[in-house]
FIPATI-905194 format. One record per residue: x, y, z of N, C-alpha, C in turn; residue in three letters. Coordinates in nm, 2 decimals. Example, Ala and Ser with C-alpha at 12.3 -4.5 7.8 and 13.67 -1.06 7.14 Angstrom:
<recs>
+--------+--------+--------+--------+--------+--------+--------+--------+--------+------+
!    nc1 !    nc2 !    nc3 !   cac1 !   cac2 !   cac3 !    cc1 !    cc2 !    cc3 ! type !
+--------+--------+--------+--------+--------+--------+--------+--------+--------+------+
!   1.32 !  -0.57 !   0.78 !   1.23 !  -0.45 !   0.78 !   1.32 !  -0.33 !   0.78 !  ALA !
!   1.28 !  -0.22 !   0.71 !   1.37 !  -0.11 !   0.71 !   1.29 !   0.00 !   0.79 !  SER !
+--------+--------+--------+--------+--------+--------+--------+--------+--------+------+
</recs>
This chain:
<recs>
+--------+--------+--------+--------+--------+--------+--------+--------+--------+------+
!    nc1 !    nc2 !    nc3 !   cac1 !   cac2 !   cac3 !    cc1 !    cc2 !    cc3 ! type !
+--------+--------+--------+--------+--------+--------+--------+--------+--------+------+
!  -0.89 !  -1.48 !  -1.34 !  -0.77 !  -1.52 !  -1.26 !  -0.72 !  -1.64 !  -1.33 !  MET !
!  -0.59 !  -1.65 !  -1.34 !  -0.52 !  -1.76 !  -1.41 !  -0.53 !  -1.89 !  -1.34 !  SER !
!  -0.52 !  -2.00 !  -1.41 !  -0.52 !  -2.13 !  -1.35 !  -0.41 !  -2.15 !  -1.25 !  ARG !
!  -0.29 !  -2.10 !  -1.29 !  -0.17 !  -2.11 !  -1.20 !  -0.20 !  -2.04 !  -1.06 !  ASP !
!  -0.26 !  -1.92 !  -1.07 !  -0.29 !  -1.85 !  -0.95 !  -0.39 !  -1.93 !  -0.86 !  CYS !
!  -0.49 !  -1.98 !  -0.93 !  -0.59 !  -2.06 !  -0.85 !  -0.53 !  -2.18 !  -0.79 !  LEU !
!  -0.44 !  -2.25 !  -0.86 !  -0.37 !  -2.36 !  -0.80 !  -0.28 !  -2.32 !  -0.68 !  VAL !
!  -0.21 !  -2.20 !  -0.69 !  -0.13 !  -2.15 !  -0.58 !  -0.22 !  -2.12 !  -0.46 !  ALA !
!  -0.33 !  -2.06 !  -0.48 !  -0.42 !  -2.03 !  -0.37 !  -0.47 !  -2.17 !  -0.31 !  ILE !
!  -0.51 !  -2.26 !  -0.39 !  -0.56 !  -2.39 !  -0.34 !  -0.45 !  -2.46 !  -0.26 !  GLY !
!  -0.33 !  -2.46 !  -0.31 !  -0.21 !  -2.52 !  -0.24 !  -0.18 !  -2.45 !  -0.11 !  SER !
!  -0.19 !  -2.32 !  -0.10 !  -0.16 !  -2.25 !   0.02 !  -0.27 !  -2.28 !   0.12 !  ALA !
!  -0.40 !  -2.29 !   0.08 !  -0.51 !  -2.31 !   0.17 !  -0.49 !  -2.46 !   0.23 !  VAL !
!  -0.46 !  -2.55 !   0.14 !  -0.44 !  -2.69 !   0.19 !  -0.32 !  -2.70 !   0.29 !  VAL !
!  -0.21 !  -2.63 !   0.26 !  -0.10 !  -2.64 !   0.35 !  -0.13 !  -2.57 !   0.49 !  ARG !
!  -0.22 !  -2.48 !   0.49 !  -0.26 !  -2.41 !   0.61 !  -0.37 !  -2.48 !   0.68 !  ALA !
!  -0.42 !  -2.59 !   0.62 !  -0.53 !  -2.67 !   0.69 !  -0.67 !  -2.62 !   0.66 !  GLY !
!  -0.68 !  -2.54 !   0.56 !  -0.81 !  -2.48 !   0.53 !  -0.90 !  -2.57 !   0.44 !  GLY !
!  -1.02 !  -2.52 !   0.41 !  -1.11 !  -2.60 !   0.33 !  -1.15 !  -2.52 !   0.21 !  ASP !
!  -1.25 !  -2.57 !   0.13 !  -1.30 !  -2.50 !   0.01 !  -1.35 !  -2.36 !   0.04 !  LEU !
!  -1.42 !  -2.34 !   0.15 !  -1.47 !  -2.21 !   0.18 !  -1.36 !  -2.11 !   0.20 !  ASP !
!  -1.25 !  -2.16 !   0.26 !  -1.13 !  -2.07 !   0.28 !  -1.07 !  -2.03 !   0.15 !  ASP !
!  -1.06 !  -2.13 !   0.06 !  -1.01 !  -2.10 !  -0.07 !  -1.09 !  -2.00 !  -0.15 !  ALA !
!  -1.22 !  -2.02 !  -0.14 !  -1.31 !  -1.92 !  -0.21 !  -1.30 !  -1.78 !  -0.15 !  ARG !
!  -1.29 !  -1.78 !  -0.02 !  -1.27 !  -1.65 !   0.05 !  -1.14 !  -1.58 !   0.00 !  HIS !
!  -1.03 !  -1.66 !   0.00 !  -0.90 !  -1.60 !  -0.04 !  -0.90 !  -1.56 !  -0.18 !  LEU !
!  -0.97 !  -1.64 !  -0.27 !  -0.98 !  -1.60 !  -0.41 !  -1.05 !  -1.46 !  -0.42 !  ARG !
!  -1.16 !  -1.45 !  -0.35 !  -1.24 !  -1.33 !  -0.36 !  -1.16 !  -1.21 !  -0.31 !  THR !
!  -1.09 !  -1.22 !  -0.20 !  -1.01 !  -1.11 !  -0.15 !  -0.90 !  -1.08 !  -0.25 !  GLU !
!  -0.83 !  -1.18 !  -0.31 !  -0.73 !  -1.16 !  -0.40 !  -0.78 !  -1.08 !  -0.52 !  TRP !
!  -0.90 !  -1.11 !  -0.57 !  -0.96 !  -1.04 !  -0.69 !  -0.99 !  -0.90 !  -0.65 !  GLU !
!  -1.05 !  -0.88 !  -0.53 !  -1.08 !  -0.75 !  -0.48 !  -0.96 !  -0.66 !  -0.47 !  ARG !
!  -0.85 !  -0.71 !  -0.42 !  -0.73 !  -0.63 !  -0.41 !  -0.67 !  -0.60 !  -0.55 !  LEU !
!  -0.68 !  -0.69 !  -0.64 !  -0.63 !  -0.67 !  -0.77 !  -0.71 !  -0.57 !  -0.85 !  GLY !
!  -0.84 !  -0.56 !  -0.82 !  -0.93 !  -0.46 !  -0.88 !  -0.89 !  -0.31 !  -0.84 !  ALA !
!  -0.84 !  -0.30 !  -0.72 !  -0.80 !  -0.16 !  -0.67 !  -0.65 !  -0.13 !  -0.70 !  ASP !
!  -0.59 !  -0.21 !  -0.77 !  -0.44 !  -0.19 !  -0.79 !  -0.41 !  -0.05 !  -0.85 !  ARG !
!  -0.49 !   0.00 !  -0.94 !  -0.45 !   0.13 !  -1.00 !  -0.46 !   0.24 !  -0.90 !  ARG !
!  -0.56 !   0.24 !  -0.81 !  -0.56 !   0.34 !  -0.70 !  -0.45 !   0.34 !  -0.61 !  GLY !
!  -0.40 !   0.22 !  -0.57 !  -0.29 !   0.21 !  -0.48 !  -0.16 !   0.25 !  -0.55 !  ARG !
!  -0.15 !   0.21 !  -0.68 !  -0.02 !   0.25 !  -0.75 !  -0.02 !   0.40 !  -0.77 !  VAL !
!  -0.13 !   0.46 !  -0.80 !  -0.13 !   0.61 !  -0.81 !  -0.09 !   0.68 !  -0.68 !  ASP !
!  -0.14 !   0.62 !  -0.57 !  -0.11 !   0.68 !  -0.44 !   0.04 !   0.66 !  -0.40 !  ARG !
!   0.09 !   0.54 !  -0.43 !   0.24 !   0.52 !  -0.41 !   0.32 !   0.61 !  -0.49 !  LEU !
!   0.28 !   0.64 !  -0.62 !   0.36 !   0.73 !  -0.70 !   0.35 !   0.87 !  -0.65 !  ARG !
!   0.24 !   0.91 !  -0.60 !   0.22 !   1.05 !  -0.55 !   0.31 !   1.06 !  -0.42 !  TYR !
!   0.31 !   0.96 !  -0.33 !   0.38 !   0.97 !  -0.21 !   0.53 !   0.97 !  -0.24 !  ASP !
!   0.58 !   0.89 !  -0.34 !   0.72 !   0.89 !  -0.38 !   0.76 !   1.03 !  -0.43 !  ALA !
!   0.68 !   1.09 !  -0.51 !   0.71 !   1.22 !  -0.57 !   0.69 !   1.34 !  -0.47 !  ALA !
!   0.61 !   1.32 !  -0.36 !   0.59 !   1.42 !  -0.26 !   0.61 !   1.36 !  -0.12 !  HIS !
!   0.73 !   1.33 !  -0.09 !   0.75 !   1.27 !   0.05 !   0.71 !   1.36 !   0.16 !  PRO !
!   0.65 !   1.31 !   0.26 !   0.61 !   1.38 !   0.38 !   0.71 !   1.38 !   0.49 !  ARG !
!   0.71 !   1.48 !   0.57 !   0.80 !   1.48 !   0.69 !   0.77 !   1.36 !   0.78 !  CYS !
!   0.87 !   1.28 !   0.82 !   0.84 !   1.17 !   0.90 !   0.91 !   1.18 !   1.04 !  ARG !
!   0.96 !   1.30 !   1.06 !   1.02 !   1.33 !   1.19 !   0.92 !   1.32 !   1.31 !  CYS !
!   0.96 !   1.25 !   1.41 !   0.87 !   1.23 !   1.53 !   0.82 !   1.36 !   1.59 !  VAL !
!   0.90 !   1.46 !   1.59 !   0.86 !   1.58 !   1.66 !   0.80 !   1.68 !   1.56 !  ASP !
!   0.77 !   1.64 !   1.44 !   0.70 !   1.73 !   1.34 !   0.79 !   1.80 !   1.25 !  GLY !
!   0.92 !   1.79 !   1.27 !   1.02 !   1.85 !   1.18 !   1.05 !   1.99 !   1.21 !  GLY !
!   1.16 !   2.04 !   1.15 !   1.20 !   2.18 !   1.15 !   1.16 !   2.25 !   1.02 !  ASP !
!   1.07 !   2.34 !   1.02 !   1.02 !   2.40 !   0.90 !   1.13 !   2.49 !   0.84 !  VAL !
!   1.15 !   2.48 !   0.71 !   1.24 !   2.56 !   0.64 !   1.19 !   2.70 !   0.62 !  ASP !
!   1.27 !   2.79 !   0.56 !   1.23 !   2.93 !   0.55 !   1.11 !   2.95 !   0.46 !  GLU !
!   1.08 !   2.86 !   0.37 !   0.96 !   2.87 !   0.28 !   0.84 !   2.82 !   0.36 !  ASP !
!   0.86 !   2.75 !   0.47 !   0.75 !   2.70 !   0.55 !   0.68 !   2.57 !   0.49 !  GLY !
!   0.74 !   2.51 !   0.39 !   0.68 !   2.39 !   0.32 !   0.75 !   2.26 !   0.36 !  ARG !
!   0.88 !   2.26 !   0.38 !   0.95 !   2.14 !   0.40 !   1.03 !   2.14 !   0.53 !  ARG !
!   1.06 !   2.02 !   0.57 !   1.14 !   2.00 !   0.69 !   1.29 !   2.02 !   0.66 !  CYS !
!   1.36 !   2.10 !   0.74 !   1.50 !   2.12 !   0.71 !   1.59 !   1.99 !   0.73 !  GLU !
!   1.54 !   1.90 !   0.81 !   1.62 !   1.78 !   0.84 !   1.60 !   1.67 !   0.73 !  ARG !
!   1.47 !   1.64 !   0.70 !   1.45 !   1.53 !   0.61 !   1.40 !   1.57 !   0.47 !  CYS !
!   1.37 !   1.70 !   0.46 !   1.32 !   1.77 !   0.34 !   1.18 !   1.72 !   0.30 !  TYR !
!   1.11 !   1.65 !   0.39 !   0.97 !   1.61 !   0.36 !   0.88 !   1.73 !   0.37 !  GLY !
!   0.77 !   1.71 !   0.30 !   0.66 !   1.82 !   0.30 !   0.59 !   1.82 !   0.44 !  LEU !
!   0.56 !   1.94 !   0.48 !   0.49 !   1.97 !   0.60 !   0.36 !   2.04 !   0.57 !  ILE !
!   0.25 !   2.00 !   0.64 !   0.13 !   2.07 !   0.63 !   0.04 !   2.02 !   0.52 !  GLY !
!  -0.04 !   2.11 !   0.46 !  -0.15 !   2.07 !   0.36 !  -0.09 !   2.00 !   0.24 !  GLN !
!   0.03 !   2.04 !   0.19 !   0.08 !   1.98 !   0.07 !   0.12 !   1.84 !   0.09 !  GLU !
!   0.13 !   1.80 !   0.21 !   0.17 !   1.66 !   0.24 !   0.07 !   1.56 !   0.20 !  ALA !
!  -0.05 !   1.60 !   0.15 !  -0.15 !   1.51 !   0.10 !  -0.24 !   1.46 !   0.20 !  GLY !
+--------+--------+--------+--------+--------+--------+--------+--------+--------+------+
</recs>
């Protein structure tokens, strides 16, 4: 983790009234989330390429039975 990032974390903790333990906890969480970045990015890319139907009532299935006629989102198993 870069020095600038550590300074930013420390400053944020101080402004929020936290202590050294809070800063250590925040740093640990920040590193944990950074380590899983690839998995989240891959999922976001998949979701962008394969949008799911978000209609509240489940959508109107098209004649192929795969997509919603209103929002064109995927319906069923292919929705991931």
